[in-house]
C-alpha positions in Angstrom: 17.6 162.7 8.8 13.8 162.4 8.5 11.4 164.5 6.4 7.8 165.3 7.3 4.7 167.2 6.3 3.2 168.9 9.2 0.6 171.4 10.4 1.3 173.7 13.3 -1.9 175.6 13.1 -1.5 177.0 9.5 -1.1 175.6 6.1 0.5 172.2 5.6 4.3 172.5 5.3 7.3 170.4 4.6 10.0 170.0 7.1 13.0 168.0 8.3 13.3 166.7 11.8 16.4 167.6 13.8 16.2 166.0 17.2 12.9 167.2 18.8 12.5 170.1 16.3 11.0 170.4 12.9 12.8 172.9 10.6 10.4 174.1 7.9 11.3 173.8 4.2 10.0 176.1 1.4 9.1 173.1 -0.8 9.1 169.3 -0.9 12.6 168.0 -0.2 12.8 166.2 -3.6 11.9 169.5 -5.2 15.0 171.2 -3.6 13.2 172.6 -0.6 15.5 174.6 1.6 15.1 175.7 5.3 13.1 178.8 5.9 14.4 179.4 9.3 11.1 178.6 11.0 11.2 175.9 13.7 8.5 174.2 15.7 8.7 171.5 18.3 7.8 168.0 17.0 5.5 167.7 20.0 3.6 170.8 19.0 3.0 169.9 15.4 0.4 167.6 13.8 2.2 165.2 11.5 0.5 164.6 8.2 1.1 161.9 5.5 4.7 162.7 4.5 3.9 163.0 0.8 1.0 163.9 -1.4 1.2 161.4 -4.2 -0.5 161.6 -7.6 -0.8 157.8 -7.3 -0.1 154.9 -4.9 1.1 151.8 -6.7 0.8 148.7 -4.5 2.2 145.2 -5.1 0.2 142.1 -4.3 1.5 138.7 -3.3 5.2 139.8 -3.1 5.7 137.6 -0.1 5.1 133.8 -0.8 3.8 133.2 2.7 1.2 135.9 2.4 0.1 134.6 -1.0 -0.2 131.1 0.6 -2.2 132.3 3.6 -4.9 133.6 1.3 -4.8 130.6 -1.0 -3.2 132.4 -3.9 -0.5 131.4 -6.4 2.6 133.6 -6.6 2.5 135.5 -9.9 5.3 135.3 -12.4 5.5 139.1 -12.6 4.7 141.7 -10.0 0.9 142.1 -9.4 0.3 145.8 -9.2 -2.8 147.8 -8.4 -3.6 151.4 -7.5 -5.0 153.0 -4.4 -6.5 156.5 -4.9 -4.8 159.5 -3.3 -8.1 160.1 -1.4 -7.4 157.0 0.7 -4.2 158.6 2.2 -4.2 159.6 5.9 -1.4 160.4 8.2 -0.2 159.1 11.6 -2.8 159.3 14.3 -5.7 159.7 11.9 -8.5 157.1 12.2 -9.0 154.2 9.8 -12.8 154.2 9.2 -14.5 150.8 8.8 -17.0 151.2 6.0 -20.5 149.8 6.5 -20.1 148.0 3.2 -17.5 145.6 4.7 -17.5 143.1 7.6 -13.9 142.1 7.4 -11.4 145.0 7.1 -7.8 143.8 7.5 -4.4 145.4 8.1 -1.4 144.9 5.7 1.9 146.3 7.0 4.3 147.4 4.2 7.5 149.2 3.4 6.8 152.0 0.8 9.1 153.8 -1.5 8.8 157.5 -2.2 9.8 158.5 -5.7 12.1 161.5 -6.0 12.2 162.3 -9.7 10.0 161.9 -12.7 10.9 158.6 -14.4 9.7 156.3 -17.1 11.2 153.0 -18.5 14.1 152.8 -16.1 16.2 149.8 -15.1 16.6 148.3 -11.7 20.2 149.7 -11.5 18.8 153.2 -11.9 16.2 152.9 -9.2 18.3 154.0 -6.2 19.0 157.4 -7.8 15.2 157.9 -8.4 13.9 156.9 -5.0 13.9 159.8 -2.6 13.3 157.6 0.5 11.1 155.1 2.2 8.4 155.1 4.8 5.6 152.9 6.5 2.3 152.2 4.8 -0.8 150.2 5.8 -2.5 148.7 2.8 -5.9 148.5 4.5 -8.2 146.0 2.7 -11.8 145.0 2.8 -11.1 141.3 2.5 -14.6 140.2 2.1 -15.2 142.6 -0.8 -11.9 141.6 -2.4 -12.7 137.9 -2.2 -16.3 138.4 -3.5 -15.3 140.6 -6.4 -11.9 139.1 -7.3 -10.8 142.7 -7.8 -8.7 145.2 -5.8 -10.1 148.6 -6.5 -13.1 148.9 -4.2 -11.7 146.6 -1.5 -8.6 148.8 -1.2 -9.8 152.2 -2.2 -12.1 153.4 0.6 -11.2 156.7 2.2 -8.7 156.2 5.1 -7.5 152.9 3.6 -3.9 154.1 3.1 -2.2 155.4 6.2 1.3 156.6 5.5 4.1 157.9 7.7 5.1 159.1 10.1 8.0 160.4 8.1 10.4 159.6 5.2 13.9 158.3 5.7 16.1 159.3 2.7 17.5 156.6 0.4 16.7 153.1 -0.5 16.1 150.6 2.4 18.7 148.1 3.4 18.4 144.7 1.7 16.9 143.1 4.8 14.4 145.3 6.8 12.0 144.0 9.4 8.3 144.8 8.8 5.9 144.3 11.7 2.3 145.0 12.5 0.9 145.3 16.0 -2.8 145.5 17.0 -3.4 146.7 20.5 0.2 145.8 21.3 0.0 142.2 20.0 2.3 141.2 17.1 0.2 140.2 14.1 2.8 140.4 11.3 6.6 139.9 11.5 8.5 139.6 8.3 11.6 140.8 6.5 12.0 142.5 3.1 14.6 139.8 2.4 11.6 137.5 1.9 10.3 139.6 -1.0 9.9 137.9 -4.4 10.6 141.1 -6.3 13.1 143.6 -4.8 12.3 147.3 -4.3 14.6 148.2 -7.2 13.0 145.7 -9.5 9.5 147.0 -8.6 10.5 150.6 -9.4 11.7 149.4 -12.8 8.6 147.2 -13.5 6.2 150.0 -12.5 8.1 152.5 -14.6 7.6 150.4 -17.7 3.8 150.7 -17.2 3.4 154.3 -16.1 5.3 157.5 -15.6 6.2 158.0 -11.9 6.1 161.5 -10.5 8.0 162.9 -7.5 6.1 162.1 -4.3 4.4 159.0 -5.8 4.4 155.9 -3.6 5.2 152.3 -4.5 4.2 150.0 -1.6 6.2 146.7 -1.8 3.8 144.1 -0.4 2.9 142.6 2.9 4.3 139.6 4.9 2.1 136.9 6.3 -0.2 137.4 9.3 -2.8 139.8 8.0 -5.9 140.0 10.2 -9.2 141.7 10.9 -9.5 145.1 12.5 -12.4 146.2 14.7 -13.6 149.5 16.1 -11.5 150.5 19.1 -8.3 148.9 17.8 -5.0 150.7 17.6 -2.9 149.4 14.7 0.8 150.0 14.3 3.0 149.4 11.3 6.7 149.3 12.2 9.4 149.4 9.5 13.0 148.9 10.8 15.0 152.1 10.3 11.9 154.2 9.9 9.7 154.0 13.0 6.1 153.3 13.8 3.0 154.5 12.0 0.1 154.3 14.5 -3.7 154.7 13.7 -6.8 154.2 15.7 -9.7 152.3 14.1 -13.4 153.4 14.2 -16.7 152.5 12.6 -18.3 154.6 10.0 -20.8 157.0 11.4 
């Protein structure tokens, strides 16, 4: 089962994918959405980002090899930061390289979609509170990040949070392959088994800081191999068991 947001020429709608058909739902699946009876071919619909989060919580340096490639120490606790909802785009939408940066990089990640409002939960409770998981690209203006020593501007530009193409229900398996391809070439190839902090631990940690709302995203960090994107590239984030999130790259006009 896969859940999507889509547009078939009208208002954005929720749906579930059955084979090559999307069956429309009357609400988000975590809100109890039920089928409306309307169906549309997957090929005839434009897939949108599969959720509309109030916030995107990302985790830095959750893979030791990635921390090392950027010359950073591994933090004792999860290093979290926010990306704004305005950064979210869906599959097929272009990542726009801002004029302010000369070194925009990809970061392939597994992301969790929260299914219920929660606060101060334990790791053992996390599986019941996560609706599902998806692919996310934590696009980063690396030169800005390194110059400022901060995350907000470097990771907050419009289009810097591709998500999708759909949500697979439930928590991911303990070991899930996460890869990034640029123009068909493998750039990143890691496994969630290499994470320092597990997905369940991350949900618990974030919930001790802020209330998580249904549809919010927690992105769990990126494996080693991040690299620069240039106009004309096609970048793909592949999460085992989910699929491929593909986006073209273009310069800011």
